[in-house]
N, C-alpha and C positions, 0 to 999 in steps of 0.2 A: 503494500499497500504506499510505504514511503517513497518507492521509486517512482512510481506514478506521479504521486504527490510533487515529488523532483522535479520529472520532465516538464509536468504542466506550467511552475513555477518558473522552468530555464525558457518556456514556450511563450509563456507570456513575457517575458524579461527581454527576449529576444525580438518578439512584437514590440515591445515599446521601446526599445532600444530603434529599430529600424522607423518607426515613427517618429522618433523625436532627430534622427537625422536626415530624413525625408521634409521635415519642417523644419530644420536649421539651414538645408543648402537649396532651397525649393526659392526660386521669384514668387513670394505670396502676392505682390501686388499686381503683376502679370500675371497672372490666374486668374485673378478677378474680373480684370478690363478681357480676356480673349474669352469666347464661346466655348472651344477645343481647348482642352490641355496638353498637346502632344508637340507644342515647339514649332506649330507651323501652320498661320495663317487659312483659314478654310478657304475651300477652293468654290465652293456652293455651298446653298444654303441648306440648313441641318436639316431641314424638313423637306427636301426634294425627292421626286419618288424614283422608283425603280421603271424600268422599262419592262412589260408587261412579258417578256420572253422570259425571265428568270424566275419569276411564279412558275411557269409550267417546268421549268429546270430544278426549282425544289419540288417539285412531286416527282420527278424521275428519281432525282436523290434519296427522296424516303421510300419511294418505291424498292430502289435497291437494297436502301439500309435496314428498311424492313425485311427485305427477303434473307438478307444474311443474320439478323438476329434473329429470327425463328429457324432457318435452316441448322443452324449448328447442335441447337439441344433437341432437333426432329430427328437428325440423325445419328445421335447417340439412343435415340430410345424408338426408333420404325422397328429393328428386329424384334421387339418383345411386344409389340401393337399389334403388330399385321396390318392385315389391309386395310382396315380402317384409317391407319394414320396414313395411309399411302395417299388415300382419296381424300382427306381433309387437308393435306398440302398441296394437291393439284388445285382443290377449290380455293385455295390462299392464291397460290401462283394464279392461277385464273383471275383473282380480283387485283393483282397487280398487274397481271399483262392490260387488265383495261387500261389502269394508270399512265401506261408507257406509250400503248396507243393512243391514249389523249393527248398523252406531251406531244408524238412523233406527228400526230393530225396537226396540234398549231402549230406544227414548224418548229419547234424548239430544238432540234437539232439539228437545223440547219445553219450554220454558222456566216453564212456570207448575206 
């Protein structure tokens, strides 16, 4: 228990030290003037909109991401669960294929 408390105290001291160093070294007045604290002047408005193509690309990314998240655990248990697991996975992949088809029809895969 004392080891956990010592680690917690060390972590709090380290975080406090980093905050103090950041406060001392940062130009506080400039951070209040600029809307972005990255050190560069903004090139466009903060609430500018993205092109509609990026929303379709996001759907494509989520489709492949969800596929990978669910395919790995499924591959581990598919032998134990039998044909029902295979049918369910093909149903899931069909839903993802609908998303990919939508992105393709919207033209998000054309970069010209």
